[in-house]
N, C-alpha and C positions, 0 to 999 in steps of 0.2 A: 469571373471564376477562372482559376488556372485550368489549363488543359489536362486531360487524363494522362498520367505517366505512360510513356510509350511501351514500357515493359508489360503493361496490362493490355492484352490483345483486344478485349471487348468490354463493354459496359457490364455485361453479365459477370465476367470474371472479377471486375472491380467490386461489384455488389457482393459477390460470394466471399471475396477476401475480407471486405469490411464486416460482413456478417459473421464470419468465423472468428475474427479478432474481437468483435463486440461480444460474441458468445463466450469467449474466454473470460472477459470481465464479468459478464452476466452470471455464468455458472460459478465463478470464483466467489462472488458475493452471495450468490444463492446457496452455496455449500456452507458458508459460515452461518447464514441466517436460518437455514433449515434445522440446525441443531438447537436453535432457540425455541422454535415452535413445537419441537418434539421432545425437549429435554425432560419434561415431567412424564410424558408417556413412556419414553425409553427408560427413565429411572424407575418408574413403577413396574415396567416389564421385567427388568433385571432384579428388582427387589422381590418380585413374585417367584422368579426362577431360583434365586439364591436363598429365599426364606428369611431375608433380613432387609432392613431399610438401607437404601443407598444414601450415603452422606452427601449433603449439599455441596461440599468442597469438590466432590468428584464430578458433579454436573458442570462445574466451571470448565473442566477439562474436555467436555464434549465439544465445545467451541474452541477452547484454548489450545488443544493439541493440534488441531487443523491449522489454526492461525500461526502457531509456532513454527511448524515445519514449512508452511507456505512462505512465511517471512524469512526464515533462515536459509533454506535451500535456494531461494531466488538469488541470493548473493552469488552462488556458484553457477546456477543455470544460465544466467545471462552471459557470463564469460565463456561457458561451454558452447553456447550458441554462436558467439562471435568467432570462436576458434574452429569448431567442428561443423558449423552450419546451422543457421537459425531454423531452416526448414526441418532438418533431421530432429533437432531437439524439440521443436514444436509438435511434430507428429508423435515422438516418443512420449511427451507429456500427456497427450490425449489418451493414448492406449494404456499407459500406466494408471492414470486416474480412473479409467473405465474398469480396469481389473480390481482396484482396491475399493471402488464403490460397491461392486458386487460382493466382495469379501466382507465389507462392512455390514451389509445386510445379513450375510450368513453367520456373522458373529453371534447372532441370537442363539444359535444351537450350541455354542461353547459355554453359555451361561456365565460368561466372564466380562465384567465391565472393563477390566484392564485391557483385554484383547480388543474390545470395541474401541476404546480410546486409542490403542496402537494402530488399528486400521484407519481411524480418522486421521492420525498423524501421517501415515503412508499415503493416504488420499491427498493430503496437502502437498506432498512431494510432487505429485503429478501436475497439479496446478502451478507449482513453483516453476516448472519448465514451460508451461503453456503461456502464462502471462507475459514475462519479459521477452520471450522470443517472439510472441505475437506483436508486442509493442515495438520490438526491434525491426521486425519486418515492415511494419507500418512506417516507422521513422526512416527506413532506408528507401523504400519504394517511392515515398512522396518527398519532393524537395520542399524547402520552406516556402510557405505561401498560404493563401486562403483555403485551398483544397485540403492541405495538410491540417490546418487548424480545425476544419469541420470534421475531418476524420478522427482526430483526437477527441473532439467534443462528443462524437457519437459513442466512442468508447467510454467516455465519462458518463454519458447518459445511461449506459448499460448497467451501471452500479445500482441505482435505485430500482430499476426494473428487475434486475436479478434478485436483489434482496427481497422485493415484494413478492415476486412470483415464487421464489424459493420458500418463503414462509407460508404462503398460501397453499402451494402444491403439497408441501410436506405435512402441513396441518390437516388438509383434507384427506390425504392418503392415510396418514397415521391414525386419524380419529375415526374414519369411516371404513378403512380397509385394514392395513397393517403397516407399522412403521418401517419394516424391512423393505417394502416395495418402494418407498421414497428413495432409498439408496440404489435399488436395482434399476429404477427408471432413470436415475441420474447416470448410472453406468452405461446404459443403453444409449443415452443421448451423447455421452462422451465418445463412444465408439463410432457413432454415425458422423459426428463432427470431424473426427480424425480422418474418416474416409473422404468426406467432402473437402477437407483441407488439401488432400493430394491434388485436387483439381484447382482449387482456388489460388494456391501459391504459384506465382509465375515460374515456368520451367527454366528460364534463363536467369532466374534470380541468383545473384552471387555478390557477396559483399566483402569477400576476402580472397586471397590467393595462397592460403597456407596448404602445404601438403600435410598428410596425416602425421608424419614425423615432426614437422615444424609445429603443428598444433599441440602435440604432446609436450614438446619442449617449452612452449610458451604458456602452458597451463601451470598455475601456481598451486601445486598439490599440497605443499606444506602449509601455506597460508590458508588454503581452503579448509584443511582439516582442523587447524588451530582455531580459525574463526567460527566454524560451525559448532565445534565442541564448546567453545566459550559462550556463544549465544544460547545454545540449548541448556547448558548447565545453569547459566545465570537466570534464565526464565524459569527453569525447574525449581530453583531455590525460592523464587518469589511466590510460586504456586504452592510449594510444599511447606514453606516456613510457617505460615499461619496455621497449618494443620497440626504439625508436630511440635511447634514452638520454636521461636527464633534462638532460643538458648541451646537447642540440640547440637551436640558436637559436630555431627556430619553436615548439618546445615551451614554452620560457621566455616567448616573446612571447604565445602563446595563453593561457598560464596567467594572465599579468598582465591580458590583455584580458578573460578570463572573469570574474576576480574583480572587475574594474572594472565590468563589465556587471551583475553580481549586486548590487554595492553601489549602482549607479545605479538598479537596479530598485526596491530598497527605498526609496531617496530619492524616486523618483517616486511610489511608493505612499503614502508617509507625508506628503510635503510639497507635491507639485505637482499630481497628478491629482485632478480633481474627483470622478470616479467610479472609484475604484481597483479593480483586478482582485481584490485581496484585501480583503475588508471590514475596516475598521479595528477591528471588534469582536473579531477574532481576535488582535490584538496585546496579549494579556494573558498574565500569568505562568502561569496555569492551563492555557490552551490550548497555550502554548509548551512547557510541561513534558510534556504528553501527546504532542505531535508529536515532541519530541526522543526520548522513550522509544520511540516507534514507529520512528523513523529508526534508532536504534542497535540495537534488538532485531531488526528485520527485516533490517538490514544484515548482522548476524552470521549470520542465517539464510541469506541469499544466499550468503555464504562457505561455510557448512556444506553447502548444497545442491550446489554445484558440486564441491567437493572430496570429498564423500561419493560422488558418482558416479565421479569420477576415481579414488578409492581402490578402489572395487569393480571398475571396468572395467579399469584399468591395472595394479593391484597384485594383486588377488585373481583377476583374469582371469574374472570373471563375464560371461555373455552379457547383452545388453540386456534380454532377457525375464527372466532370473534377477534382475538388479538391480532391475527394475521390480517384481517380485514382493515384494521386501523393503519396498516402500512400503505394502503391505497393512495392517500394524499401524497405520501413520500414519492411514490412512483410518478404521479402526474407532475408534481412540482419539480421533481428532479429532472425530468426530461425537458421541461421548459427552461430550467436554469442552465442545463448543459447546452441547449441550442443557443441561448443568449450568449454564453461564453464563446461558443464557436464563431459567432458573428462579431463579437466585440474584442476578443483577445488579440493581443499583439505583444511584441517585446516590451513596449512602453507601458501597456496596460496590465500586463501579467502580474507585476508586484501588487497592484491595487486589488486585483481579483483574489490573490492569495490572502491579503489582509481581510477582505470582505468574507472570505471563506472561514477564516479563523474566528471572526466575529459571529458567524452563524453557528459554529460549534459551541462557542461560549454561551450564547443566548439559549440554544437548545438545552444544554446541560443545566443552566440556571432555572429554566421553566420546570423541568422535571423535578428539581429539588424542592419545589414549593407547591406542586399539584396536590390538592386534597384527595383523599382516597375515594370519597363519595361524589366527586364532581363528575358531570357528564363529559364525555370525550370531546364534544364539540366546542369546548372552551379552551383551556390552556393546553390540553393534550393535543388538540388539533393545531393550535397556534405554533407549537414547537416544530411541527413538521416543515413550516415555511423556512425556518432558519437552518435546520439540519439538511434539507434538500439542497440549499445553496452551498452549505459547507462541503457536503460530499461531492457534488457534481461540478463545482467550480475549482476546487483545490486540485483534484487529480489531473484533469487535462491541462491546467495552468502549469503545474509542477512538471508534468511529463514533457510539455512543449518547451519549457525553459531549459531542461536538461538535454533534450534532444537537439536543440539549437546550439547549446554550449559545447557539446561533445562531437568529435569527428565521426564519420560514418562507420569506421571500424569498431566504435564503442557504442553503437546504437542499442545493441542487446543489453549492455551494462546500464545504459540510461534507463531502459525499462525496468531493469532489475533493481536499481537503487530506489526508485519511487515505490515499487511494490514491496521491497524488503522493509523499508521504513514504515509503510502503512500497515502491513500485516503483522510484522513483529511487534510494533507498538500497540496494536489492538490486543495482542496476547499479553504483553508485558504489563501494560497499565491496568488491564483487567485483573491480573494477578495481584498487583499492588492494591487495587480497590478491595479485593477480597480480604486482604489483611485488615483494612480499615473496617470493613463490614463485620468481621468476626470480633474484633476488639470492641466495637460499639455495642454489638449484641450481648457480649459477655458482661459489659458494664451496666447496660440498661434493660436487657431482656425484651426490648421492643424492636420488632422486625422493621417497622416503618423508619424508625430513627437510624437503624443500621444501614438501610438502603440509602437514606439521605446522607449519611456520613460518607458513603462511597461517592455519591454525586457531588459532594463538596470537593472531594479530591478532583473529580472531573472538571469542575468549575475552575479550580486553581490551575490545572494543567492547560486548559484551553485559554485562560487569561494570559498565561505565560506565552502561549502561541501568538496571541494578539500582539504582545510586546515585541516578540521576535520579528513578526511581520512588519511592524513599524520600522524597526532597525533595517530590515531588508529594503523597504521603500527608500529610506534615507541613503543607504549604500548605493542603490541603483541610480538615484537622482544625482549623487555626486559623481558616479562613474560616467553618467551621460554628459554631465557638464564638462568633465575632463576630456571626453571624446570630442565634443563640440569645440572646445577651446583649442585642442590640438589641430583640428581641421582649419580653424580660422587662422592660426599662426602659420600653418603651412601655406595657405592661399596668399597671405600677405607677403611672405618672404619669397615665395616661389621656390623654396628649397625644402625638400621633405626630410632630409636626414642631417641637418646642421642645427645644433643647439647653441644658442648664445647665452652665456652665463650672465646672470643678473649681478653678480659680484665680481667686478674686474678691479683688482686691488692695485695693479701697477700700470704705468704708462705704456710699457711694452705690450701688455695684453690688449690694451685699448687699440693701439696702432695695428696689431695683427688682425684684430676683429674687423676694423674699418677696411683694411686692405682686402680681406676676404670678401666682404660685402661689395666693394667696388668692382672686384673681378667678376662677381656674379652678374652685376648690372651690365 
């Protein structure tokens, strides 16, 4: 095992730092999951307050609004952390999240579902700062090695634990006490963790030498504004389109505007801006394939997660607590998978772990699409947890480690941002796409089960594409490794590191010059 980084003064400080960053992932996933176990309770509560039934399309936003802002603002927060200080942005995130968790609970008194959804979105902004800055701190404090691999694996293991505890806690509190207390308790936890973080983060931790003026100059304000607006509008269109109809004029206009903004964002980043929001080092085939795998794999998981809960609550008539209890295998299996990844992962094995993760997402989605309504949980419902636990807890640490090793230390915050942006934005976007399928199928058949399965078929297709992309990534990495090995062998044989001998020497003069050069070296 590698020694403890010297910047960490004691083992207690290292444990506290690891705990805080694991809790960032824990509460991030728990906050997404808690909207699933409480969605029917909250919907019924607002229906009673308003005197009318809350539409099912609004309940999608209970989770989708949080995931949307979490995935979108992470794009900016990582860069802000790199420029203004990962510690400052990390602490800001904890206290911002704490504030809006409390306000989310208080939204009951407004009797407004829209205000509740808005509060959930602002809650996601806080975690958008916590996650990438925490991952950036971890990536900067630990040099590449086994200790760093295990640190990232522990963060990955926090995802299923957070999701399970999140649904269990919120289900118990909402069903037995009051759903508002689920959010108030979360707010209290965020405040306490923010206080603990002031001790856990090393006092001498510093990963940049920017003054405040230099940081402002290096921040891409225009690219950030264009990118955030484009992503939010694009996601809104996919959520609102199936509700009002894709033929609505404002939906068509907003779709065109959002695509234009996203294209404009990439143009600014690549051609115009001197200090782009996205470092140009990420625009490589290898990083692109990793991020595409994460987008498709976690997008399919977002679909699975929502319709798994809908299936158990609406069709099997489980209570929220009973449904939350079915997440327990996901917790245990997820921790086992994450620990195995921490022991096995390396630069050479990471592509294969990504492939296995995508297979896990695909198999889990496939099983849910064929489960009979009246079948016991301990058959197919239980079996799918094995595959999904592997998918969740192997993909995240593998992708995070790949990007952390690919990018320089000044971009470690952005490395954490990219993975989390792709994961959380994809959860929201593909869930919105699946709702389009669900609504269309239900209108044509009038069958709830068929409409849920229609959405799951989309999830299967998305995850299958992720498997294909992961295979391409393996091939790409294999070829890159062969080129690196070949380059080393040629260098050792010739004894010259920077001389290239052309394979095509067309004239006698070039042949003589090449031989003379080699004879001089000898």
